Backbone as a chain_set.jsonl record, in Angstrom:
{"seq": "MLKDIIATNLKVLFCGINPGLKSADDGHHFSGRSNRFWKVLYQSGLTPYEIEAVNDNDILKFGYGLTTAVARATSRADQLSKEEFDESLESFRVKIAEFQPKYVAFLGKAAYQAFSQKKEIVWGPQTEDFCGIKVWILPNTSGLNRGFSLDDLVTSYHEFHKAIQE", "coords": {"N": [[97.599, 116.487, 92.357], [97.665, 113.246, 93.536], [99.016, 112.298, 96.845], [101.324, 109.842, 97.651], [100.743, 107.411, 99.936], [102.909, 105.788, 102.007], [105.381, 104.004, 103.36], [108.701, 102.523, 104.622], [109.347, 99.158, 104.24], [106.676, 98.007, 104.116], [104.045, 95.668, 104.41], [102.343, 95.441, 102.223], [102.032, 97.21, 99.262], [99.496, 98.857, 97.679], [98.794, 99.348, 94.486], [97.194, 101.44, 92.507], [95.738, 102.237, 89.17], [95.73, 104.94, 88.317], [95.031, 108.266, 89.786], [91.493, 108.933, 90.318], [89.338, 111.692, 89.261], [87.945, 112.897, 91.287], [89.146, 111.881, 93.727], [91.727, 112.843, 93.224], [91.047, 115.536, 93.491], [89.993, 115.85, 96.241], [92.076, 115.057, 97.501], [92.558, 112.484, 98.71], [92.854, 108.995, 98.658], [90.897, 106.744, 96.707], [88.424, 108.153, 96.985], [85.993, 108.409, 95.518], [82.457, 108.066, 95.378], [81.444, 105.742, 94.037], [83.526, 103.832, 94.46], [84.887, 100.969, 95.534], [86.856, 100.305, 97.235], [87.757, 100.669, 100.064], [85.613, 99.453, 101.45], [85.857, 96.914, 100.402], [88.478, 96.09, 101.287], [87.86, 96.107, 104.165], [85.746, 94.155, 104.293], [86.942, 91.936, 103.234], [88.788, 91.209, 105.128], [91.314, 92.332, 105.401], [91.522, 94.793, 106.647], [90.503, 95.808, 110.152], [88.466, 97.386, 110.173], [86.039, 99.573, 108.343], [87.93, 101.651, 106.731], [87.651, 105.309, 106.244], [87.779, 107.417, 103.35], [88.681, 110.041, 104.013], [90.276, 109.261, 105.936], [92.488, 108.073, 104.963], [95.257, 107.711, 105.642], [95.249, 106.009, 107.637], [95.749, 103.629, 106.666], [98.404, 102.792, 106.987], [98.842, 101.86, 109.591], [98.166, 99.184, 109.366], [100.319, 98.149, 107.936], [100.002, 98.769, 105.174], [100.488, 100.432, 102.235], [99.834, 103.027, 99.841], [99.71, 103.763, 96.305], [99.975, 105.105, 92.966], [100.356, 103.975, 89.836], [100.375, 105.86, 87.577], [100.565, 109.283, 87.813], [98.971, 111.256, 86.682], [95.435, 112.49, 87.163], [92.359, 111.332, 85.93], [89.086, 110.799, 84.574], [88.614, 108.225, 83.719], [90.541, 105.275, 83.802], [91.202, 104.296, 81.096], [91.882, 106.434, 79.635], [94.624, 107.058, 79.721], [97.705, 107.129, 78.273], [99.781, 104.858, 76.433], [102.616, 105.988, 76.601], [102.505, 107.532, 78.941], [102.417, 105.724, 80.933], [104.949, 104.567, 80.301], [106.625, 106.496, 80.882], [106.276, 106.808, 83.471], [107.275, 104.502, 84.487], [110.092, 104.489, 85.375], [110.173, 106.104, 87.807], [108.577, 104.641, 89.469], [109.877, 102.157, 89.666], [112.145, 103.178, 91.234], [110.798, 104.002, 93.498], [109.745, 101.687, 94.547], [112.21, 100.259, 94.97], [113.321, 101.942, 97.111], [111.442, 101.918, 99.13], [110.779, 99.122, 99.675], [108.424, 97.239, 99.746], [106.948, 94.074, 100.965], [105.132, 92.83, 99.162], [103.763, 94.05, 96.053], [100.546, 95.146, 95.236], [98.823, 95.245, 92.394], [96.205, 96.911, 91.264], [93.971, 95.835, 89.218], [94.832, 94.914, 85.847], [95.899, 96.669, 84.098], [98.186, 98.437, 84.662], [100.295, 96.622, 85.563], [100.675, 95.128, 83.071], [101.415, 97.14, 81.431], [103.823, 97.941, 82.619], [105.333, 95.721, 83.002], [105.302, 94.634, 80.467], [104.095, 92.539, 79.724], [101.967, 90.398, 77.738], [99.713, 88.687, 78.43], [98.353, 88.298, 81.455], [97.528, 86.963, 84.463], [94.882, 86.706, 86.978], [95.701, 87.044, 90.426], [98.675, 85.736, 92.373], [101.686, 86.598, 90.761], [104.262, 84.775, 88.817], [106.622, 85.833, 88.392], [108.972, 88.188, 90.213], [108.886, 91.75, 90.541], [110.821, 94.131, 90.341], [112.386, 92.823, 92.305], [110.478, 92.402, 94.265], [107.506, 90.619, 95.444], [104.736, 90.168, 93.328], [101.162, 90.68, 93.194], [97.868, 90.421, 91.326], [95.12, 91.953, 91.525], [91.675, 92.584, 91.205], [90.184, 95.683, 90.0], [88.69, 98.178, 92.084], [87.165, 100.035, 91.219], [84.113, 101.757, 90.571], [83.388, 101.837, 87.908], [84.247, 99.429, 87.134], [82.465, 96.945, 86.26], [82.806, 94.366, 85.73], [83.308, 92.668, 88.147], [81.451, 91.856, 90.789], [80.67, 93.041, 94.112], [80.821, 90.953, 95.968], [82.603, 89.312, 94.474], [84.992, 90.918, 94.296], [85.493, 90.906, 97.177], [85.993, 88.03, 97.58], [88.275, 87.88, 96.039], [90.249, 89.563, 97.155], [90.187, 88.643, 99.613], [91.446, 85.96, 99.38], [93.918, 86.887, 98.715], [94.343, 88.208, 101.147], [94.653, 85.893, 102.784], [96.744, 84.617, 101.649], [99.067, 86.159, 102.115], [99.302, 86.129, 104.816], [100.968, 83.944, 105.325]], "CA": [[98.374, 115.275, 92.086], [97.611, 112.705, 94.887], [100.291, 111.927, 97.392], [101.469, 108.447, 98.102], [100.741, 106.927, 101.359], [103.868, 105.032, 101.842], [106.613, 103.833, 104.316], [109.531, 101.498, 104.479], [109.167, 97.749, 104.803], [105.232, 97.703, 104.298], [103.804, 94.214, 103.859], [101.656, 95.409, 100.836], [101.796, 98.503, 98.641], [98.573, 98.727, 96.811], [99.059, 100.231, 93.325], [96.067, 101.816, 91.596], [96.266, 102.642, 87.964], [95.882, 106.31, 88.544], [93.911, 108.626, 90.707], [90.282, 109.613, 89.761], [89.197, 113.127, 89.345], [87.48, 113.284, 92.865], [90.167, 111.62, 94.571], [92.893, 114.039, 93.185], [90.489, 116.743, 93.955], [89.869, 115.721, 97.424], [93.568, 114.606, 98.218], [92.27, 111.26, 99.411], [92.683, 107.961, 97.628], [89.583, 106.164, 96.517], [87.284, 108.768, 97.745], [84.799, 108.537, 94.829], [81.331, 107.342, 95.933], [81.405, 104.395, 93.553], [84.688, 103.066, 94.438], [84.795, 99.919, 96.637], [88.25, 99.811, 97.87], [87.934, 100.613, 101.618], [84.721, 98.429, 101.796], [86.516, 95.644, 99.97], [89.589, 95.869, 102.431], [87.335, 95.64, 105.392], [84.98, 92.837, 104.219], [88.0, 90.632, 102.977], [89.581, 90.892, 106.543], [92.695, 92.939, 105.455], [91.539, 95.896, 107.944], [89.507, 95.435, 111.075], [87.452, 98.342, 110.109], [86.21, 100.164, 107.225], [88.559, 103.222, 106.663], [86.898, 106.246, 105.444], [88.608, 107.896, 102.455], [89.395, 111.038, 104.532], [91.33, 108.863, 106.814], [93.069, 107.061, 104.208], [96.474, 107.464, 106.124], [95.19, 104.873, 108.672], [95.829, 102.321, 106.133], [99.711, 102.499, 107.372], [98.617, 101.224, 110.78], [97.973, 97.717, 109.167], [101.322, 97.624, 107.2], [99.822, 98.645, 103.953], [100.506, 101.741, 101.677], [99.048, 103.363, 98.845], [100.324, 104.668, 95.448], [99.556, 104.703, 91.632], [101.183, 103.65, 88.6], [100.512, 107.199, 86.716], [100.23, 110.356, 88.696], [97.746, 112.068, 86.328], [94.309, 112.183, 87.307], [91.511, 111.064, 84.891], [87.898, 110.15, 85.009], [88.738, 106.782, 83.336], [91.889, 104.828, 83.344], [91.567, 104.279, 79.581], [92.324, 107.728, 79.077], [96.008, 107.142, 79.734], [98.346, 106.688, 77.05], [101.102, 103.979, 76.826], [103.77, 106.853, 76.947], [102.374, 107.851, 80.294], [102.863, 104.365, 81.605], [106.316, 104.367, 80.094], [107.252, 107.563, 81.59], [106.238, 106.456, 85.026], [108.031, 103.248, 85.175], [111.472, 104.491, 86.212], [110.096, 106.571, 89.098], [107.866, 103.5, 90.095], [111.136, 101.363, 90.235], [112.867, 103.902, 92.296], [109.959, 104.073, 94.729], [109.858, 100.218, 95.178], [113.608, 100.014, 95.54], [113.415, 102.769, 98.297], [110.722, 101.447, 100.398], [110.989, 97.814, 99.733], [107.274, 96.376, 100.39], [106.918, 92.616, 100.596], [104.095, 92.794, 98.024], [102.975, 94.974, 95.237], [99.251, 94.535, 94.57], [98.386, 96.051, 91.338], [94.644, 96.935, 91.325], [93.706, 95.726, 87.954], [95.899, 94.41, 84.985], [96.526, 97.532, 82.996], [99.506, 99.091, 85.01], [101.285, 95.771, 85.572], [100.885, 94.947, 81.869], [102.286, 98.225, 80.847], [105.198, 97.963, 83.402], [106.015, 94.294, 82.66], [105.481, 94.455, 78.873], [103.45, 91.005, 79.286], [100.539, 90.554, 77.161], [98.859, 87.741, 79.209], [98.417, 88.477, 82.981], [96.56, 86.183, 85.233], [94.714, 87.27, 88.374], [96.512, 86.529, 91.668], [100.231, 85.825, 92.317], [102.754, 86.419, 89.443], [105.385, 83.826, 88.922], [107.896, 86.58, 88.4], [109.015, 89.22, 90.986], [108.832, 92.879, 90.097], [112.067, 94.924, 91.09], [112.794, 91.964, 93.463], [109.216, 92.242, 95.087], [106.455, 89.595, 94.897], [103.405, 90.808, 92.736], [99.914, 90.08, 93.137], [97.269, 91.112, 90.637], [93.773, 92.044, 92.193], [90.684, 93.366, 90.466], [90.276, 97.13, 90.356], [87.508, 98.292, 92.81], [86.444, 101.271, 90.622], [82.771, 101.629, 90.341], [83.321, 101.605, 86.636], [84.577, 97.928, 86.838], [81.351, 96.168, 86.325], [83.017, 92.892, 85.593], [83.483, 92.14, 89.382], [80.567, 92.319, 91.913], [81.201, 93.175, 95.427], [81.25, 89.506, 96.384], [83.867, 88.684, 93.552], [86.015, 91.543, 94.769], [85.748, 90.612, 98.451], [86.699, 86.865, 97.437], [89.695, 87.994, 95.561], [91.101, 90.38, 98.241], [90.274, 87.59, 100.93], [92.314, 85.067, 98.986], [95.201, 87.734, 98.978], [94.999, 88.273, 102.477], [95.085, 84.645, 103.404], [98.103, 84.166, 101.089], [100.087, 87.084, 102.626], [99.436, 85.636, 106.243], [101.662, 82.662, 105.527]], "C": [[98.079, 114.534, 93.606], [98.879, 112.069, 95.413], [100.108, 110.498, 97.832], [101.185, 108.438, 99.52], [101.846, 105.691, 101.433], [104.844, 105.18, 102.936], [107.47, 102.636, 104.0], [109.074, 100.173, 105.005], [107.594, 97.426, 104.994], [105.105, 96.091, 103.963], [103.138, 94.411, 102.477], [101.692, 97.114, 100.409], [100.999, 98.3, 97.547], [98.894, 99.657, 95.58], [97.759, 100.446, 92.452], [96.572, 102.286, 90.248], [96.629, 104.188, 87.858], [94.806, 107.096, 89.329], [92.69, 109.093, 89.863], [90.014, 110.898, 90.201], [89.023, 113.652, 90.851], [88.489, 112.909, 93.854], [91.413, 112.658, 94.57], [92.44, 115.336, 93.735], [90.523, 117.078, 95.517], [91.239, 115.657, 98.218], [93.572, 113.277, 98.963], [92.258, 110.151, 98.336], [91.445, 107.176, 97.901], [88.364, 106.718, 97.297], [85.961, 108.992, 96.815], [83.673, 107.544, 95.415], [81.206, 105.823, 95.533], [82.5, 103.446, 93.885], [84.594, 102.3, 95.605], [85.854, 99.53, 97.448], [88.108, 99.646, 99.305], [86.847, 99.51, 102.049], [85.176, 96.905, 101.623], [87.478, 95.062, 101.111], [88.935, 95.436, 103.711], [86.685, 94.197, 105.352], [85.917, 91.466, 103.916], [88.88, 90.507, 104.152], [91.028, 91.558, 106.438], [92.586, 94.202, 106.281], [90.352, 95.554, 108.781], [88.068, 96.204, 111.153], [87.222, 98.981, 108.773], [86.877, 101.587, 107.248], [87.797, 104.074, 105.763], [87.987, 106.919, 104.527], [89.549, 109.201, 103.019], [90.505, 110.697, 105.536], [92.2, 107.863, 106.146], [94.645, 106.92, 104.827], [96.487, 106.418, 107.168], [95.664, 103.591, 108.033], [97.355, 101.852, 106.583], [99.624, 101.811, 108.584], [98.548, 99.588, 110.526], [99.144, 97.271, 108.306], [101.226, 97.596, 105.648], [100.055, 100.193, 103.348], [99.779, 101.856, 100.35], [99.716, 104.197, 97.746], [99.483, 104.361, 94.125], [100.506, 104.725, 90.673], [101.496, 105.065, 87.678], [99.931, 108.097, 87.633], [98.907, 111.034, 88.217], [96.373, 111.475, 86.669], [93.298, 112.177, 86.133], [90.189, 110.647, 85.404], [87.804, 108.812, 84.666], [90.11, 106.433, 83.082], [92.335, 104.798, 81.833], [91.806, 105.551, 79.032], [93.911, 108.05, 79.09], [96.571, 106.636, 78.683], [99.584, 105.708, 77.548], [102.365, 104.755, 77.13], [103.591, 107.213, 78.221], [102.845, 106.741, 81.136], [104.42, 104.286, 81.537], [107.013, 105.422, 80.624], [107.345, 107.559, 83.037], [106.997, 105.348, 85.524], [109.25, 103.524, 85.853], [111.201, 105.077, 87.569], [109.263, 105.473, 90.015], [108.924, 102.619, 90.495], [111.913, 101.836, 91.37], [112.028, 103.748, 93.535], [109.989, 102.616, 95.247], [111.333, 99.911, 95.66], [113.828, 100.758, 96.858], [112.744, 102.268, 99.356], [110.404, 99.972, 100.522], [109.652, 97.123, 100.379], [107.564, 94.873, 100.263], [106.259, 92.312, 99.467], [103.793, 94.13, 97.481], [101.652, 94.519, 94.722], [98.807, 95.517, 93.716], [96.779, 95.876, 91.419], [94.33, 96.957, 89.796], [95.033, 95.236, 87.123], [96.567, 95.504, 84.233], [97.952, 98.061, 83.251], [100.591, 98.046, 85.031], [101.609, 95.312, 84.083], [101.737, 95.775, 81.185], [103.731, 98.194, 81.517], [105.998, 96.686, 82.965], [106.239, 93.91, 81.288], [104.814, 93.071, 78.621], [102.101, 91.29, 78.728], [99.366, 89.816, 78.111], [99.239, 87.815, 80.601], [97.236, 87.649, 83.407], [96.245, 86.854, 86.674], [95.435, 86.485, 89.442], [97.775, 86.571, 91.587], [100.896, 85.639, 91.01], [103.865, 85.366, 89.721], [106.654, 84.628, 89.018], [107.76, 87.647, 89.443], [108.98, 90.517, 90.016], [109.877, 93.817, 90.646], [112.395, 94.156, 92.484], [111.505, 91.768, 94.48], [108.128, 91.33, 94.614], [105.195, 90.446, 94.436], [102.152, 89.96, 92.929], [98.868, 91.027, 92.332], [95.736, 91.084, 91.116], [92.923, 92.977, 91.271], [90.426, 94.774, 90.977], [88.714, 97.242, 90.941], [86.799, 99.621, 92.234], [85.152, 100.917, 90.351], [82.527, 101.665, 88.88], [83.709, 100.146, 85.949], [83.51, 97.149, 87.076], [81.568, 94.637, 86.152], [83.194, 92.025, 86.986], [82.533, 92.767, 90.308], [81.397, 92.524, 93.236], [81.788, 92.041, 96.01], [82.519, 88.986, 95.632], [85.012, 89.534, 94.253], [86.544, 91.161, 96.219], [86.4, 88.986, 98.45], [88.083, 86.901, 97.304], [90.725, 88.524, 96.571], [91.195, 89.352, 99.443], [91.413, 86.51, 100.542], [93.798, 85.656, 99.167], [95.539, 87.92, 100.343], [95.328, 87.048, 103.166], [96.537, 84.361, 102.915], [99.216, 84.962, 101.805], [100.113, 86.883, 104.142], [100.336, 84.507, 106.421], [103.046, 83.01, 105.617]], "O": [[98.239, 115.146, 94.663], [99.672, 111.447, 94.706], [99.062, 110.018, 98.268], [101.391, 109.428, 100.223], [101.548, 104.637, 100.871], [105.131, 106.28, 103.407], [107.062, 101.79, 103.204], [108.486, 100.077, 106.083], [107.237, 96.679, 105.905], [105.955, 95.437, 103.357], [103.369, 93.573, 101.605], [101.412, 98.037, 101.174], [101.426, 97.728, 96.544], [99.278, 100.796, 95.845], [97.376, 99.53, 91.724], [97.727, 102.702, 90.152], [97.688, 104.583, 87.371], [93.713, 106.557, 89.504], [92.893, 109.611, 88.765], [90.347, 111.285, 91.321], [89.686, 114.503, 91.444], [88.663, 113.652, 94.819], [91.95, 113.161, 95.557], [93.185, 116.121, 94.321], [90.909, 118.135, 96.016], [91.425, 116.122, 99.343], [94.478, 112.989, 99.745], [91.72, 110.344, 97.245], [90.998, 106.959, 99.027], [87.563, 106.095, 97.995], [85.0, 109.636, 97.236], [83.94, 106.422, 95.846], [80.962, 104.896, 96.306], [82.359, 102.264, 93.573], [84.252, 102.837, 96.659], [85.814, 98.587, 98.238], [88.321, 98.536, 99.793], [87.152, 98.713, 102.935], [84.966, 95.967, 102.392], [87.371, 93.981, 101.691], [89.396, 94.472, 104.322], [86.966, 93.28, 106.124], [85.679, 90.308, 104.262], [89.747, 89.633, 104.11], [91.853, 91.34, 107.325], [93.662, 94.692, 106.624], [89.329, 95.084, 108.282], [87.037, 95.938, 111.771], [88.183, 98.967, 108.004], [86.317, 102.548, 107.776], [87.349, 103.677, 104.688], [89.126, 106.962, 104.992], [90.713, 109.424, 102.686], [91.392, 111.458, 105.922], [92.603, 106.877, 106.764], [95.26, 105.93, 104.432], [97.55, 105.953, 107.58], [95.947, 102.602, 108.709], [97.593, 100.644, 106.568], [100.52, 100.972, 108.676], [98.856, 98.81, 111.429], [99.109, 96.112, 107.894], [101.894, 96.876, 104.907], [99.762, 101.127, 104.095], [99.199, 100.9, 99.835], [100.266, 105.247, 98.077], [98.532, 103.581, 94.107], [101.453, 105.51, 90.725], [102.593, 105.316, 87.179], [98.897, 107.797, 88.231], [97.973, 111.335, 88.96], [96.111, 110.279, 86.535], [93.434, 113.094, 85.324], [90.094, 110.182, 86.54], [86.953, 108.14, 85.248], [90.822, 107.084, 82.318], [93.434, 105.138, 81.394], [91.929, 105.627, 77.809], [94.396, 109.065, 78.589], [96.022, 105.703, 78.097], [100.173, 105.731, 78.628], [103.182, 104.231, 77.888], [104.656, 107.252, 78.837], [103.675, 106.946, 82.021], [105.096, 103.993, 82.523], [108.2, 105.183, 80.848], [108.208, 108.118, 83.714], [107.332, 105.203, 86.7], [109.523, 102.882, 86.868], [111.882, 104.663, 88.507], [109.358, 105.524, 91.241], [108.938, 102.278, 91.678], [112.292, 101.12, 92.297], [112.571, 103.372, 94.574], [110.278, 102.439, 96.43], [111.525, 99.325, 96.725], [114.519, 100.196, 97.708], [113.294, 102.144, 100.45], [109.75, 99.616, 101.503], [109.764, 96.501, 101.436], [108.414, 94.496, 99.455], [106.785, 91.496, 98.711], [103.602, 95.136, 98.165], [101.582, 93.624, 93.88], [98.417, 96.595, 94.164], [96.235, 94.79, 91.619], [94.424, 98.013, 89.171], [96.136, 95.179, 87.667], [97.689, 95.328, 83.759], [98.792, 98.152, 82.356], [101.71, 98.35, 84.617], [102.797, 95.109, 83.833], [102.648, 95.37, 80.463], [104.719, 98.445, 80.827], [107.181, 96.718, 82.629], [107.089, 93.104, 80.909], [104.917, 92.5, 77.535], [101.307, 92.152, 79.106], [98.307, 90.358, 78.429], [100.354, 87.433, 80.955], [96.156, 87.642, 82.817], [97.091, 87.406, 87.377], [95.718, 85.302, 89.255], [98.248, 87.377, 90.786], [100.692, 84.671, 90.277], [104.283, 85.191, 90.865], [107.637, 84.202, 89.626], [106.633, 88.086, 89.671], [109.042, 90.346, 88.799], [109.498, 94.314, 91.706], [112.617, 94.737, 93.546], [111.601, 90.992, 95.43], [107.863, 91.293, 93.412], [104.724, 91.323, 95.161], [102.142, 88.732, 92.833], [98.894, 92.239, 92.544], [95.186, 89.987, 91.021], [93.392, 93.956, 90.689], [90.44, 95.041, 92.178], [87.752, 96.631, 90.475], [85.897, 100.16, 92.875], [84.953, 99.792, 89.892], [81.347, 101.51, 88.563], [83.578, 99.781, 84.781], [83.516, 96.572, 88.163], [80.694, 93.801, 86.381], [83.216, 90.796, 86.926], [82.64, 93.946, 90.645], [82.581, 92.214, 93.364], [82.929, 91.998, 96.472], [83.359, 88.292, 96.205], [85.942, 88.914, 94.77], [87.746, 91.094, 96.477], [87.265, 88.726, 99.286], [88.926, 86.323, 97.99], [91.828, 88.014, 96.771], [92.204, 89.279, 100.144], [92.255, 86.227, 101.393], [94.71, 85.006, 99.677], [96.69, 87.847, 100.773], [96.179, 87.052, 104.056], [97.402, 83.931, 103.678], [100.266, 84.375, 102.066], [100.986, 87.502, 104.75], [100.518, 84.071, 107.558], [103.893, 82.133, 105.789]]}, "num_chains": 1, "name": "protein.A"}
């Protein structure tokens, strides 16, 4: 199981769908070679340098944290069942209530769709809060997500970065 990197009153809690097998095995978020998360954070301006996965706790220095919607590691997020999301929802709500980040940034639409029960989700800011917290949907940085190039990801994350500075 991959541990959350979290603290109270974060600016952003980034929420992945679930850990990849390599990340769970390594004990570090986004450690898979093809995952672009750390590179995208840096290139979008969210961090002043590219954090290495082995130093994932450094993300706290910038007011950000990391969690997953579902704790079970898989090689692909589509291997999760609706029931696993349903079972994870209450513990996710408790986590949000306890730590009170300013934003929850879901990485991909799947977890937010499952948690909110909404069928149609748009990229970017959501019109409704989740547990009293502002929500933003960002593209997933997994190497399996071929729908977004590195440039596309950087652009999306940069827009988010600009928005949370206001």
